[in-house]
PASEBA-1860 file (N, C-alpha, C; in nm, 3 decimals):
! residues 96
1> MKIHVSDQ> 7.703/10.903/11.248/7.767/10.832/11.356/7.686/10.850/11.484 ~ 7.673/10.741/11.559/7.600/10.742/11.685/7.679/10.669/11.792 ~ 7.647/10.700/11.916/7.703/10.629/12.031/7.590/10.545/12.089 ~ 7.615/10.415/12.104/7.517/10.323/12.161/7.571/10.270/12.293 ~ 7.498/10.291/12.402/7.542/10.243/12.533/7.433/10.154/12.592 ~ 7.473/10.040/12.644/7.377/9.949/12.707/7.343/10.001/12.847 ~ 7.227/9.962/12.897/7.189/9.999/13.034/7.292/9.946/13.133 ~ 7.341/9.827/13.108/7.439/9.764/13.197/7.569/9.845/13.203
9> IVDWFMDE> 7.614/9.897/13.091/7.739/9.974/13.091/7.719/10.110/13.156 ~ 7.600/10.167/13.144/7.573/10.294/13.212/7.585/10.274/13.362 ~ 7.526/10.166/13.412/7.537/10.136/13.556/7.683/10.116/13.595 ~ 7.760/10.047/13.510/7.902/10.025/13.538/7.976/10.159/13.547 ~ 7.953/10.248/13.450/8.018/10.379/13.453/7.980/10.456/13.579 ~ 7.852/10.451/13.616/7.807/10.524/13.734/7.876/10.471/13.860 ~ 7.889/10.339/13.870/7.954/10.278/13.987/8.105/10.301/13.987 ~ 8.170/10.273/13.875/8.316/10.277/13.869/8.373/10.420/13.865
17> MDLVEGDA> 8.297/10.512/13.807/8.347/10.649/13.793/8.274/10.746/13.886 ~ 8.191/10.692/13.975/8.116/10.774/14.070/8.038/10.885/14.000 ~ 7.972/10.851/13.890/7.894/10.949/13.815/7.757/10.968/13.879 ~ 7.705/11.088/13.866/7.569/11.118/13.910/7.494/11.180/13.792 ~ 7.363/11.186/13.803/7.283/11.244/13.696/7.337/11.380/13.656 ~ 7.346/11.401/13.525/7.397/11.527/13.472/7.545/11.524/13.437 ~ 7.618/11.420/13.481/7.760/11.408/13.447/7.777/11.366/13.302 ~ 7.901/11.377/13.254/7.933/11.339/13.117/8.057/11.250/13.115
25> VRFFPKYG> 8.065/11.167/13.012/8.180/11.081/12.985/8.222/11.107/12.842 ~ 8.353/11.125/12.822/8.406/11.154/12.689/8.488/11.036/12.641 ~ 8.473/11.003/12.512/8.550/10.896/12.447/8.644/10.961/12.346 ~ 8.767/10.910/12.340/8.869/10.973/12.256/8.970/10.868/12.208 ~ 9.045/10.899/12.101/9.149/10.806/12.056/9.268/10.809/12.150 ~ 9.317/10.692/12.183/9.431/10.678/12.273/9.540/10.602/12.197 ~ 9.658/10.660/12.190/9.768/10.597/12.116/9.807/10.467/12.182 ~ 9.818/10.363/12.101/9.857/10.230/12.149/9.737/10.138/12.158
33> GTSDFQDG> 9.764/10.011/12.147/9.658/9.912/12.155/9.593/9.888/12.019 ~ 9.476/9.828/12.025/9.402/9.799/11.902/9.255/9.834/11.923 ~ 9.188/9.853/11.813/9.045/9.880/11.818/8.984/9.842/11.684 ~ 8.852/9.843/11.680/8.781/9.817/11.554/8.789/9.937/11.461 ~ 8.839/10.050/11.510/8.834/10.175/11.435/8.966/10.210/11.366 ~ 9.077/10.199/11.436/9.208/10.236/11.380/9.316/10.146/11.441 ~ 9.405/10.094/11.358/9.519/10.019/11.409/9.611/10.112/11.485 ~ 9.666/10.063/11.596/9.760/10.142/11.673/9.696/10.238/11.771
41> FSVGIEPG> 9.564/10.237/11.778/9.491/10.323/11.871/9.383/10.241/11.943 ~ 9.354/10.281/12.065/9.242/10.223/12.138/9.149/10.336/12.180 ~ 9.036/10.299/12.237/8.939/10.398/12.282/8.969/10.435/12.426 ~ 8.990/10.564/12.450/9.010/10.614/12.585/8.879/10.668/12.640 ~ 8.867/10.665/12.773/8.748/10.720/12.838/8.791/10.808/12.954 ~ 8.715/10.913/12.976/8.738/10.996/13.094/8.610/11.069/13.131 ~ 8.591/11.092/13.261/8.476/11.171/13.300/8.498/11.316/13.256 ~ 8.393/11.381/13.215/8.403/11.520/13.171/8.342/11.540/13.034
49> SAEVVGVE> 8.319/11.665/13.003/8.253/11.700/12.878/8.353/11.729/12.767 ~ 8.309/11.706/12.645/8.388/11.742/12.527/8.396/11.894/12.518 ~ 8.505/11.945/12.460/8.518/12.089/12.438/8.414/12.137/12.338 ~ 8.411/12.068/12.223/8.311/12.095/12.119/8.247/11.961/12.086 ~ 8.124/11.943/12.127/8.057/11.814/12.109/8.035/11.786/11.962 ~ 8.088/11.669/11.918/8.066/11.624/11.782/7.953/11.524/11.776 ~ 7.955/11.429/11.872/7.853/11.325/11.881/7.816/11.312/12.028 ~ 7.687/11.293/12.053/7.642/11.283/12.192/7.518/11.197/12.200
57> TEKKNILF> 7.509/11.121/12.308/7.386/11.050/12.341/7.369/11.060/12.492 ~ 7.246/11.043/12.536/7.216/11.050/12.679/7.140/10.926/12.721 ~ 7.181/10.870/12.834/7.110/10.755/12.888/7.117/10.764/13.040 ~ 7.003/10.746/13.105/6.993/10.757/13.251/7.048/10.890/13.301 ~ 7.024/10.995/13.223/7.069/11.131/13.255/7.220/11.146/13.264 ~ 7.295/11.059/13.196/7.440/11.071/13.181/7.466/11.098/13.033 ~ 7.551/11.196/13.004/7.586/11.228/12.865/7.711/11.148/12.825 ~ 7.707/11.092/12.705/7.821/11.021/12.648/7.860/11.095/12.522
65> QIDEKDEW> 7.986/11.140/12.515/8.026/11.234/12.410/8.157/11.196/12.342 ~ 8.166/11.244/12.218/8.292/11.242/12.143/8.313/11.385/12.096 ~ 8.432/11.436/12.122/8.467/11.572/12.080/8.477/11.577/11.928 ~ 8.438/11.689/11.872/8.445/11.709/11.727/8.584/11.678/11.673 ~ 8.689/11.717/11.745/8.827/11.696/11.699/8.868/11.548/11.700 ~ 8.790/11.462/11.767/8.823/11.319/11.776/8.739/11.231/11.684 ~ 8.648/11.291/11.610/8.559/11.212/11.524/8.635/11.135/11.415 ~ 8.749/11.186/11.369/8.828/11.119/11.265/8.858/10.974/11.302
73> FFKDQDLY> 8.883/10.951/11.429/8.923/10.819/11.478/8.817/10.713/11.448 ~ 8.691/10.751/11.459/8.582/10.655/11.446/8.538/10.631/11.302 ~ 8.593/10.706/11.207/8.568/10.686/11.064/8.419/10.679/11.029 ~ 8.339/10.765/11.087/8.194/10.770/11.063/8.122/10.639/11.097 ~ 8.183/10.555/11.181/8.119/10.432/11.225/8.055/10.456/11.362 ~ 7.948/10.384/11.391/7.886/10.393/11.522/7.978/10.332/11.628 ~ 7.971/10.387/11.749/8.046/10.335/11.863/7.948/10.263/11.955 ~ 7.972/10.134/11.976/7.892/10.053/12.067/7.976/10.026/12.191
81> IGLKDGEV> 7.916/10.050/12.308/7.986/10.029/12.434/7.902/9.937/12.519 ~ 7.964/9.830/12.569/7.892/9.734/12.652/7.988/9.658/12.741 ~ 7.937/9.562/12.812/8.019/9.474/12.894/8.031/9.340/12.824 ~ 8.152/9.289/12.820/8.178/9.157/12.761/8.272/9.085/12.856 ~ 8.227/8.973/12.909/8.304/8.898/13.008/8.346/8.986/13.126 ~ 8.256/9.075/13.167/8.280/9.160/13.283/8.370/9.280/13.258 ~ 8.412/9.300/13.134/8.501/9.411/13.098/8.432/9.506/13.002 ~ 8.471/9.633/13.007/8.418/9.731/12.912/8.466/9.694/12.772
89> AFSNEPIE> 8.375/9.694/12.677/8.409/9.661/12.539/8.361/9.772/12.447 ~ 8.444/9.803/12.348/8.412/9.904/12.246/8.413/9.834/12.111 ~ 8.314/9.863/12.027/8.307/9.801/11.897/8.235/9.890/11.799 ~ 8.251/9.857/11.670/8.175/9.926/11.566/8.052/9.843/11.527 ~ 8.025/9.737/11.605/7.909/9.652/11.586/7.845/9.625/11.722 ~ 7.717/9.591/11.726/7.652/9.563/11.855/7.729/9.457/11.935 ~ 7.738/9.479/12.065/7.809/9.388/12.155/7.707/9.293/12.217 ~ 7.731/9.165/12.200/7.637/9.064/12.253/7.688/9.010/12.383
END
């Protein structure tokens, strides 16, 4: 499993979450909504580091992480994060 982040979404995170180099963003399962990964759950985001990093990628000196305890949600599928129609989008396939 890998996390794929577009350059455009990194800039969005930096602007919207006031991130600076060296900061981290964590992705986690959030009860309610829908996603490509699990029915009844959506992808949550928050600034901060995972307790125990399960998956991590770095882009523009920002860390993007999924905690080991949250990996079940993604079912060993890659997480793609990008902008679609001006909104943050999460998918298990590349975002065009």
